[in-house]
C-alpha atoms as a printed R data frame, in Angstrom:
    type eleno elety resid chain resno       x       y       z
1   ATOM     1    CA   PRO     A     1   0.017  -0.013   0.018
2   ATOM     2    CA   ARG     A     2   2.874   2.469   0.753
3   ATOM     3    CA   LEU     A     3   4.504   1.963  -2.601
4   ATOM     4    CA   GLN     A     4   1.055   2.344  -4.324
5   ATOM     5    CA   LYS     A     5   0.526   5.698  -2.610
6   ATOM     6    CA   GLN     A     6   3.935   6.779  -3.527
7   ATOM     7    CA   LEU     A     7   3.480   5.768  -7.181
8   ATOM     8    CA   GLY     A     8   0.179   7.567  -7.238
9   ATOM     9    CA   SER     A     9   1.761  10.744  -5.897
10  ATOM    10    CA   LEU     A    10   4.564  10.493  -8.420
11  ATOM    11    CA   CYS     A    11   2.003  10.222 -11.296
12  ATOM    12    CA   VAL     A    12   0.115  13.287 -10.032
13  ATOM    13    CA   LEU     A    13   3.410  15.226  -9.672
14  ATOM    14    CA   LEU     A    14   4.574  14.408 -13.107
15  ATOM    15    CA   GLU     A    15   1.187  15.105 -14.839
16  ATOM    16    CA   GLY     A    16   0.804  18.093 -17.065
17  ATOM    17    CA   ASP     A    17   2.922  20.249 -19.326
18  ATOM    18    CA   GLY     A    18   3.762  23.033 -16.780
19  ATOM    19    CA   GLU     A    19   6.592  23.488 -14.380
20  ATOM    20    CA   LYS     A    20   7.214  20.361 -12.303
21  ATOM    21    CA   ASP     A    21   8.365  20.278  -8.709
22  ATOM    22    CA   TYR     A    22  11.479  18.175  -9.273
23  ATOM    23    CA   GLU     A    23  12.468  18.388  -5.643
24  ATOM    24    CA   ALA     A    24   9.225  16.831  -4.512
25  ATOM    25    CA   ILE     A    25   9.482  14.285  -7.311
26  ATOM    26    CA   ALA     A    26  12.957  13.330  -6.090
27  ATOM    27    CA   ASP     A    27  11.816  13.112  -2.493
28  ATOM    28    CA   VAL     A    28   8.949  10.648  -3.517
29  ATOM    29    CA   VAL     A    29  11.399   8.412  -5.590
30  ATOM    30    CA   ALA     A    30  13.853   8.463  -2.646
31  ATOM    31    CA   ASP     A    31  11.015   7.402  -0.315
32  ATOM    32    CA   MET     A    32  10.210   4.561  -2.696
33  ATOM    33    CA   GLY     A    33  13.630   3.021  -1.893
34  ATOM    34    CA   VAL     A    34  15.585   4.077  -4.940
35  ATOM    35    CA   LYS     A    35  19.274   4.505  -4.000
36  ATOM    36    CA   LEU     A    36  21.791   6.710  -5.773
37  ATOM    37    CA   THR     A    37  25.486   5.934  -6.504
38  ATOM    38    CA   PRO     A    38  27.876   7.919  -4.247
39  ATOM    39    CA   THR     A    39  28.685  10.530  -6.931
40  ATOM    40    CA   ALA     A    40  25.144  11.103  -8.093
41  ATOM    41    CA   LYS     A    41  23.102  14.319  -7.509
42  ATOM    42    CA   LYS     A    42  19.604  14.208  -6.027
43  ATOM    43    CA   GLN     A    43  18.338  15.446  -9.356
44  ATOM    44    CA   ALA     A    44  18.980  11.951 -10.844
45  ATOM    45    CA   LEU     A    45  16.018  10.701  -8.866
46  ATOM    46    CA   SER     A    46  13.579  13.075 -10.587
47  ATOM    47    CA   ALA     A    47  15.185  12.538 -13.960
48  ATOM    48    CA   CYS     A    48  14.803   8.803 -13.553
49  ATOM    49    CA   ALA     A    49  11.068   9.315 -12.742
50  ATOM    50    CA   VAL     A    50  10.637  11.388 -15.909
51  ATOM    51    CA   TRP     A    51  12.566   8.800 -17.913
52  ATOM    52    CA   MET     A    52  10.418   5.969 -16.678
53  ATOM    53    CA   PHE     A    53   6.925   7.531 -16.370
54  ATOM    54    CA   ASP     A    54   6.728  10.724 -18.355
55  ATOM    55    CA   SER     A    55   8.386  10.708 -21.816
56  ATOM    56    CA   LEU     A    56   6.522  13.786 -22.929
57  ATOM    57    CA   SER     A    57   8.283  16.135 -20.469
58  ATOM    58    CA   PRO     A    58  11.861  17.337 -20.882
59  ATOM    59    CA   MET     A    59  14.472  15.765 -18.605
60  ATOM    60    CA   PRO     A    60  15.622  17.893 -15.642
61  ATOM    61    CA   GLY     A    61  19.168  19.091 -15.374
62  ATOM    62    CA   ASN     A    62  21.695  17.851 -17.948
63  ATOM    63    CA   TYR     A    63  20.118  14.309 -18.206
64  ATOM    64    CA   SER     A    64  19.290  12.585 -21.398
65  ATOM    65    CA   ALA     A    65  16.333  10.272 -22.010
66  ATOM    66    CA   ASP     A    66  18.646   7.998 -24.035
67  ATOM    67    CA   GLU     A    67  19.366   5.142 -21.593
68  ATOM    68    CA   PHE     A    68  22.643   4.422 -23.438
69  ATOM    69    CA   SER     A    69  23.841   8.019 -23.126
70  ATOM    70    CA   GLU     A    70  26.622   9.108 -20.715
71  ATOM    71    CA   ASN     A    71  24.049  11.543 -19.335
72  ATOM    72    CA   SER     A    72  21.380   8.911 -18.658
73  ATOM    73    CA   PRO     A    73  19.905   9.141 -15.183
74  ATOM    74    CA   VAL     A    74  19.953   5.296 -15.012
75  ATOM    75    CA   ARG     A    75  23.666   5.467 -14.633
76  ATOM    76    CA   ASP     A    76  23.354   7.240 -11.359
77  ATOM    77    CA   ILE     A    77  20.918   4.718  -9.792
78  ATOM    78    CA   ALA     A    78  22.497   2.190  -7.501
79  ATOM    79    CA   SER     A    79  19.390   0.050  -6.722
80  ATOM    80    CA   PHE     A    80  15.590  -0.072  -7.118
81  ATOM    81    CA   PRO     A    81  13.120  -1.906  -4.817
82  ATOM    82    CA   GLN     A    82  11.908  -5.041  -6.481
83  ATOM    83    CA   ASP     A    83   8.205  -3.834  -6.700
84  ATOM    84    CA   LEU     A    84   9.335  -0.727  -8.513
85  ATOM    85    CA   VAL     A    85  11.461  -2.757 -10.929
86  ATOM    86    CA   MET     A    86   8.388  -4.621 -12.185
87  ATOM    87    CA   VAL     A    87   6.365  -1.422 -12.593
88  ATOM    88    CA   GLY     A    88   9.311   0.318 -14.178
89  ATOM    89    CA   ARG     A    89   9.744  -2.561 -16.712
90  ATOM    90    CA   ALA     A    90   6.131  -2.283 -17.724
91  ATOM    91    CA   ALA     A    91   6.214   1.416 -18.101
92  ATOM    92    CA   VAL     A    92   9.429   1.347 -20.109
93  ATOM    93    CA   LEU     A    93   8.039  -1.411 -22.306
94  ATOM    94    CA   ILE     A    94   4.919   0.685 -23.025
95  ATOM    95    CA   ARG     A    95   7.064   3.751 -23.714
96  ATOM    96    CA   GLY     A    96   9.361   1.845 -26.081
97  ATOM    97    CA   ILE     A    97   6.444   0.451 -28.123
98  ATOM    98    CA   CYS     A    98   4.786   3.890 -28.269
99  ATOM    99    CA   ALA     A    99   8.057   5.473 -29.375
100 ATOM   100    CA   PHE     A   100   8.534   2.841 -32.097
101 ATOM   101    CA   PHE     A   101   5.127   3.690 -33.466
102 ATOM   102    CA   SER     A   102   5.574   7.508 -32.885
103 ATOM   103    CA   ILE     A   103   2.782   7.656 -30.444
104 ATOM   104    CA   PRO     A   104   3.221  10.549 -27.850
105 ATOM   105    CA   TRP     A   105   2.702   8.806 -24.520
106 ATOM   106    CA   SER     A   106   3.178   9.463 -20.797
107 ATOM   107    CA   VAL     A   107   2.355   6.661 -18.357
108 ATOM   108    CA   SER     A   108   2.014   9.130 -15.547
109 ATOM   109    CA   ARG     A   109  -0.470  11.232 -17.360
110 ATOM   110    CA   ALA     A   110  -2.568   8.169 -18.244
111 ATOM   111    CA   TRP     A   111  -2.397   6.937 -14.653
112 ATOM   112    CA   ALA     A   112  -2.837  10.329 -12.915
113 ATOM   113    CA   PRO     A   113  -6.737  10.371 -12.969
114 ATOM   114    CA   LEU     A   114  -6.741   6.949 -11.364
115 ATOM   115    CA   ALA     A   115  -4.079   8.029  -8.866
116 ATOM   116    CA   ARG     A   116  -6.035  11.101  -7.870
117 ATOM   117    CA   TRP     A   117  -9.060   8.989  -7.388
118 ATOM   118    CA   LYS     A   118  -7.286   6.489  -5.263
119 ATOM   119    CA   LEU     A   119  -5.369   9.089  -3.189
120 ATOM   120    CA   HIS     A   120  -8.011  11.722  -2.739
121 ATOM   121    CA   GLY     A   121 -11.299  10.181  -3.859
122 ATOM   122    CA   THR     A   122 -11.452  12.637  -6.827
123 ATOM   123    CA   PRO     A   123 -14.239  11.349  -9.089
124 ATOM   124    CA   LEU     A   124 -13.114  10.160 -12.583
125 ATOM   125    CA   GLN     A   125 -14.257  12.513 -15.399
126 ATOM   126    CA   GLU     A   126 -15.403  11.585 -18.821
127 ATOM   127    CA   LYS     A   127 -12.864  10.007 -21.104
128 ATOM   128    CA   SER     A   128  -9.886  12.335 -21.422
129 ATOM   129    CA   ALA     A   129  -7.532  12.580 -24.370
130 ATOM   130    CA   MET     A   130  -5.143  10.390 -22.485
131 ATOM   131    CA   GLN     A   131  -7.739   7.757 -21.823
132 ATOM   132    CA   GLU     A   132  -8.514   7.683 -25.545
133 ATOM   133    CA   ARG     A   133  -4.799   7.295 -26.248
134 ATOM   134    CA   LEU     A   134  -4.626   4.461 -23.661
135 ATOM   135    CA   PHE     A   135  -7.436   2.658 -25.595
136 ATOM   136    CA   LYS     A   136  -5.413   3.038 -28.840
137 ATOM   137    CA   VAL     A   137  -2.282   1.790 -27.188
138 ATOM   138    CA   LYS     A   138  -4.233  -1.226 -25.874
139 ATOM   139    CA   VAL     A   139  -5.376  -2.011 -29.376
140 ATOM   140    CA   LEU     A   140  -1.941  -1.465 -30.784
141 ATOM   141    CA   LEU     A   141  -0.322  -3.802 -28.200
142 ATOM   142    CA   THR     A   142  -2.985  -6.389 -28.908
143 ATOM   143    CA   LEU     A   143  -2.206  -6.320 -32.598
144 ATOM   144    CA   VAL     A   144   1.551  -6.506 -31.944
145 ATOM   145    CA   LEU     A   145   1.145  -9.487 -29.586
146 ATOM   146    CA   HIS     A   146  -1.118 -11.306 -32.047
147 ATOM   147    CA   TYR     A   147   0.586 -10.584 -35.379
148 ATOM   148    CA   THR     A   148   4.249 -10.469 -34.236
149 ATOM   149    CA   PHE     A   149   4.275 -13.146 -31.588
150 ATOM   150    CA   ARG     A   150   1.211 -15.185 -32.702
151 ATOM   151    CA   VAL     A   151  -0.552 -14.908 -29.398
152 ATOM   152    CA   PRO     A   152  -4.166 -15.976 -29.770
153 ATOM   153    CA   PHE     A   153  -6.741 -13.147 -29.258
154 ATOM   154    CA   ARG     A   154  -8.441 -15.149 -26.455
155 ATOM   155    CA   TRP     A   155  -5.122 -15.254 -24.486
156 ATOM   156    CA   ILE     A   156  -4.663 -11.543 -25.043
157 ATOM   157    CA   LYS     A   157  -8.245 -10.813 -23.865
158 ATOM   158    CA   SER     A   158  -7.566 -12.898 -20.768
159 ATOM   159    CA   LEU     A   159  -4.289 -11.080 -20.217
160 ATOM   160    CA   TRP     A   160  -6.034  -7.650 -20.310
161 ATOM   161    CA   SER     A   161  -8.691  -8.962 -17.889
162 ATOM   162    CA   GLU     A   162  -6.054 -10.294 -15.502
163 ATOM   163    CA   PHE     A   163  -4.072  -7.050 -15.820
164 ATOM   164    CA   ILE     A   164  -7.126  -4.905 -15.012
165 ATOM   165    CA   ALA     A   165  -7.958  -7.241 -12.008
166 ATOM   166    CA   TRP     A   166  -4.327  -6.876 -10.812
167 ATOM   167    CA   ILE     A   167  -4.401  -3.102 -11.122
168 ATOM   168    CA   ALA     A   168  -7.806  -3.108  -9.185
169 ATOM   169    CA   HIS     A   169  -6.301  -5.297  -6.530
170 ATOM   170    CA   LYS     A   170  -3.201  -3.267  -6.145
171 ATOM   171    CA   THR     A   171  -5.202  -0.022  -5.844
172 ATOM   172    CA   THR     A   172  -7.549  -1.322  -3.133
């Protein structure tokens, strides 16, 4: 439950196109248990959050979104908690597929309405542009799984159902 609240807070902090409170973002990431290398600056924590969860925003500081770059924030991270590793892998996978198909995407912006609902009881609004994009990504991922990896549609439908059930369980 603690990690879920922290991830929800992170999504809300990263949402939007305006100025971001990188200090608060770094504090949340540090509270999640992410450890820096001895020579890293605290800003690496907020850069890592942007890299994983908000590919539409510019990277803070002198960091690069290219994970193979010398300026990648990933190089400054010493360790991640296991639960965050799994969420991060899923987020990076979605981000990579969207980048491949030139779909502008931000995991945090897609998850922020659900995070606000879970954290503050804020009612969900009618479908937002990000929710419409989420539907398109779901369709795209379904097609990629089926036509690239020959996964039967019934398995994909089951996978989505289990994923939604898992998300519902994690947020309760």
